[in-house]
C-alpha positions as CSV (number, residue, x, y, z in Angstrom):
1,M,75.3,13.0,49.7
2,K,72.5,14.2,51.4
3,M,72.7,16.9,50.0
4,S,72.3,15.7,46.7
5,M,69.4,13.7,48.2
6,I,67.8,16.8,48.7
7,L,67.8,17.8,44.9
8,A,66.6,14.3,43.5
9,A,63.5,14.7,46.1
10,S,62.8,18.3,45.0
11,T,63.1,17.8,41.5
12,A,60.7,14.7,41.9
13,L,57.8,16.7,43.3
14,V,58.4,19.2,41.0
15,L,58.0,16.8,37.9
16,L,55.1,14.9,39.7
17,A,53.2,18.3,40.5
18,G,53.1,18.7,36.6
19,C,52.0,15.4,36.0
20,E,49.1,15.8,38.4
21,K,46.0,14.9,36.7
22,A,43.1,17.6,35.9
23,E,40.1,16.7,37.5
24,A,38.1,15.5,35.3
25,P,34.8,17.8,33.6
26,A,31.5,16.5,35.8
27,P,29.3,13.9,34.0
28,A,26.8,16.2,31.1
29,D,22.7,16.2,31.7
30,R,21.8,13.5,29.6
31,T,17.7,14.4,30.1
32,T,16.1,14.5,26.9
33,T,13.3,16.3,26.0
34,D,10.8,16.3,23.2
35,V,11.7,19.2,20.7
36,P,9.7,19.1,17.3
37,V,12.4,19.6,14.8
38,E,11.4,21.0,11.1
39,T,13.1,18.5,8.3
40,M,14.4,19.5,4.9
41,P,13.2,17.7,2.3
42,D,16.5,15.8,0.4
43,E,17.1,18.4,-2.5
44,G,17.9,15.7,-4.9
45,A,14.4,14.1,-4.3
46,A,12.7,17.5,-4.6
47,T,14.2,18.2,-8.3
48,D,14.3,15.0,-9.2
49,P,11.5,14.8,-12.2
50,A,11.0,11.3,-11.8
51,T,9.6,12.1,-7.9
52,A,8.5,15.2,-8.3
53,P,4.3,15.7,-7.8
54,H,2.6,15.7,-11.6
55,R,-0.8,15.5,-11.7
56,F,-0.7,13.4,-15.0
57,A,2.4,11.1,-13.7
58,S,0.9,8.0,-15.4
59,W,0.4,9.7,-18.9
60,A,4.6,9.5,-19.0
61,G,5.6,7.8,-21.9
62,K,4.6,7.2,-25.8
63,W,1.1,7.3,-26.9
64,T,0.4,6.8,-30.8
65,G,-1.7,7.4,-33.2
66,P,-2.1,7.0,-37.1
67,E,0.4,7.0,-39.8
68,G,3.2,6.8,-37.5
69,L,1.8,9.9,-35.5
70,F,2.7,10.0,-31.6
71,V,2.8,11.8,-28.5
72,T,5.9,11.1,-25.7
73,I,5.3,12.7,-22.5
74,T,8.5,12.7,-19.6
75,P,7.9,14.7,-16.8
76,G,9.9,17.4,-15.5
77,E,9.9,19.8,-12.7
78,P,6.7,19.3,-10.6
79,G,3.7,20.2,-12.4
80,R,5.5,20.4,-15.6
81,Y,6.1,18.4,-18.6
82,R,8.3,17.9,-21.8
83,L,6.0,16.9,-25.0
84,E,7.8,15.6,-27.7
85,M,5.1,15.5,-30.5
86,Q,4.8,14.2,-34.5
87,S,1.1,16.3,-34.7
88,D,0.3,16.0,-38.1
89,L,2.6,14.1,-41.2
90,D,4.4,17.8,-41.4
91,T,4.5,18.8,-37.8
92,K,6.9,17.3,-35.2
93,G,8.3,19.5,-32.3
94,S,8.4,19.6,-28.8
95,Y,6.7,21.7,-26.1
96,D,6.5,22.3,-22.9
97,G,3.1,21.5,-21.4
98,Q,1.9,21.9,-17.2
99,D,-0.6,21.0,-15.0
100,S,-4.5,21.8,-15.6
101,E,-7.5,21.1,-14.5
102,H,-8.1,18.8,-16.8
103,G,-5.3,17.5,-18.4
104,I,-1.6,19.2,-20.1
105,Q,-1.7,22.4,-21.4
106,F,0.7,23.1,-23.9
107,R,1.6,25.7,-26.8
108,R,1.7,24.3,-30.3
109,G,1.6,27.2,-33.0
110,G,0.5,30.2,-31.1
111,E,-2.8,28.4,-30.1
112,S,-3.1,27.4,-26.6
113,L,-4.2,23.6,-26.5
114,S,-5.1,20.5,-23.7
115,L,-3.9,17.1,-24.0
116,H,-7.1,15.2,-22.4
117,R,-8.4,12.0,-21.2
118,G,-10.8,10.3,-24.1
119,S,-11.6,7.4,-25.7
120,G,-10.5,6.0,-29.3
121,D,-14.3,7.5,-30.7
122,D,-13.9,10.4,-28.9
123,T,-11.2,11.0,-31.6
124,G,-13.1,11.1,-34.3
125,L,-10.5,9.2,-35.6
126,K,-11.4,5.5,-37.3
127,Y,-7.5,3.9,-36.7
128,L,-8.7,4.8,-32.9
129,V,-12.1,3.4,-32.8
130,G,-12.5,1.2,-30.2
131,K,-9.2,2.0,-27.7
132,Q,-10.3,2.7,-24.2
133,E,-6.6,4.6,-22.9
134,C,-6.2,8.0,-25.3
135,L,-5.3,11.1,-25.1
136,I,-7.1,14.3,-27.1
137,V,-5.9,17.1,-28.3
138,K,-8.6,18.0,-30.6
139,T,-11.3,16.3,-32.5
140,G,-9.4,14.3,-35.0
141,E,-6.2,14.8,-33.1
142,G,-5.7,11.9,-31.0
143,Y,-3.2,9.5,-29.3
144,C,-3.8,6.0,-27.5
145,R,-2.1,3.1,-25.5
146,D,-2.9,-0.5,-26.5
């Protein structure tokens, strides 16, 4: 019996030695330092036409002219626009525009043109006389908002 007690005690010591808790690591230094962090813009916001920078963003939407003529301006990539235009009774098309110094520049039929701010009187069109918020392509071609 003495022998079994010695064996049991030895076995218990071996088992206890294996179960010994590991020493916990020292706590990390929690001191912080202010370091400037460069933030990356949200990729969705950078390419979202609704939030992209456009010089003439307030022009977005539909503008009307005489006899069913119109231009619809949709902002695209930064500084870019899509123009859906019925410029005369026979010409309807889509054009890519871009910011320029005085308006939205675009090409139509090989000609470089620009939508710029003006009044109904400036368009030269009797139908638009008296209107104040207008965009003009050239004399005889303009679109206004009521």
